[in-house]
C-alpha positions as CSV (number, residue, x, y, z in Angstrom):
1,M,-0.2,-0.1,-0.1
2,Q,1.5,3.3,-1.5
3,Y,0.2,6.6,0.0
4,C,1.2,10.2,-1.5
5,V,0.9,13.5,-2.0
6,K,2.5,16.3,-3.2
7,N,5.7,17.9,-1.6
8,M,5.4,15.2,1.5
9,Y,6.9,12.0,2.2
10,K,5.1,8.5,-0.2
11,V,4.2,6.1,2.6
12,T,4.2,2.5,1.7
13,W,3.9,-0.4,3.9
14,L,5.7,-3.6,2.4
15,K,3.7,-7.1,3.0
16,P,4.7,-7.5,6.6
17,A,3.8,-4.2,8.5
18,L,0.0,-5.1,6.1
19,D,0.5,-8.4,7.5
20,D,0.5,-6.9,11.1
21,V,-2.5,-5.0,10.8
22,A,-4.0,-7.2,9.2
23,K,-3.9,-9.2,12.0
24,I,-4.6,-6.8,14.6
25,V,-7.2,-5.7,12.8
26,T,-8.9,-9.5,12.3
27,Y,-8.2,-10.0,15.9
28,T,-10.0,-6.4,17.2
29,K,-13.2,-7.9,15.3
30,T,-13.1,-11.2,16.4
31,E,-13.0,-10.3,20.2
32,W,-14.3,-6.4,20.8
33,G,-16.7,-6.6,17.2
34,I,-17.2,-4.4,13.5
35,A,-16.9,-0.8,15.0
36,Q,-13.6,-1.2,17.5
37,A,-11.6,-3.4,14.8
38,D,-12.9,0.1,12.3
39,K,-11.6,2.3,14.3
40,I,-8.5,0.5,14.4
41,V,-8.2,1.0,10.5
42,D,-9.3,5.0,11.3
43,I,-5.6,4.5,13.1
44,F,-3.0,2.7,11.0
45,E,-4.7,4.8,7.9
46,Q,-4.2,8.6,9.9
47,T,-0.9,7.0,10.9
48,T,0.0,6.6,7.6
49,R,-1.2,10.5,6.7
50,F,1.4,11.6,10.0
51,L,4.0,9.9,8.3
52,S,3.9,11.2,5.2
53,E,3.4,14.8,6.9
54,S,6.0,14.4,9.6
55,P,8.2,11.3,9.0
56,K,10.4,11.8,12.5
57,I,8.1,12.1,14.1
58,G,8.3,8.9,16.2
59,K,12.1,7.7,17.6
60,R,14.9,7.1,16.4
61,V,15.9,4.0,16.8
62,R,19.0,2.7,17.0
63,R,19.6,1.6,13.8
64,K,20.0,5.0,10.6
65,N,17.5,6.5,9.8
66,V,14.8,3.9,11.0
67,Y,12.0,5.1,13.2
68,A,9.3,4.0,16.0
69,L,6.6,5.8,16.5
70,V,4.9,4.8,19.4
71,L,0.7,5.2,18.8
72,S,-1.3,7.1,21.7
73,K,-5.0,5.1,21.0
74,V,-2.9,1.4,20.9
75,P,-1.0,-0.6,22.6
76,F,1.5,-0.7,19.0
77,V,4.5,0.3,17.2
78,V,5.1,1.2,13.9
79,V,9.2,0.5,12.8
80,Y,9.6,2.4,9.5
81,E,12.5,4.2,7.9
82,M,12.9,6.7,5.6
83,K,14.8,6.8,2.6
84,G,15.5,10.4,0.5
85,Q,11.5,11.3,0.5
86,D,10.6,7.7,0.9
87,V,9.2,6.2,4.6
88,I,8.8,2.3,3.8
89,V,6.6,0.6,6.8
90,N,8.9,-2.5,8.4
91,K,6.2,-3.6,11.2
92,V,3.5,-3.3,13.6
93,I,4.7,-4.1,17.4
94,H,2.6,-4.9,19.8
95,M,3.9,-3.2,23.6
96,S,4.0,-6.1,25.4
97,K,6.5,-7.5,22.7
98,R,8.4,-4.5,22.2
99,R,12.4,-4.6,23.8
């Protein structure tokens, strides 16, 4: 999935990150229903917009140009890297599995 608007960074979600989101949405739908799952989808869509506008919003991690963005309304961290004008989302991690 890609998201790009003129004068903004292009955000690309790699397949492992999309798989993470799909698992999160499926689990949420099963446990708490479709309305809550829809809210999760909205949060990830909003995260994509934020990253396209301000990609350095996350905290830089050990590797150069790799960032971790802690989401405020859900217990997940989005791990991404910057390459020029591109933001590449690599994975989504549950806070309980973060080191």
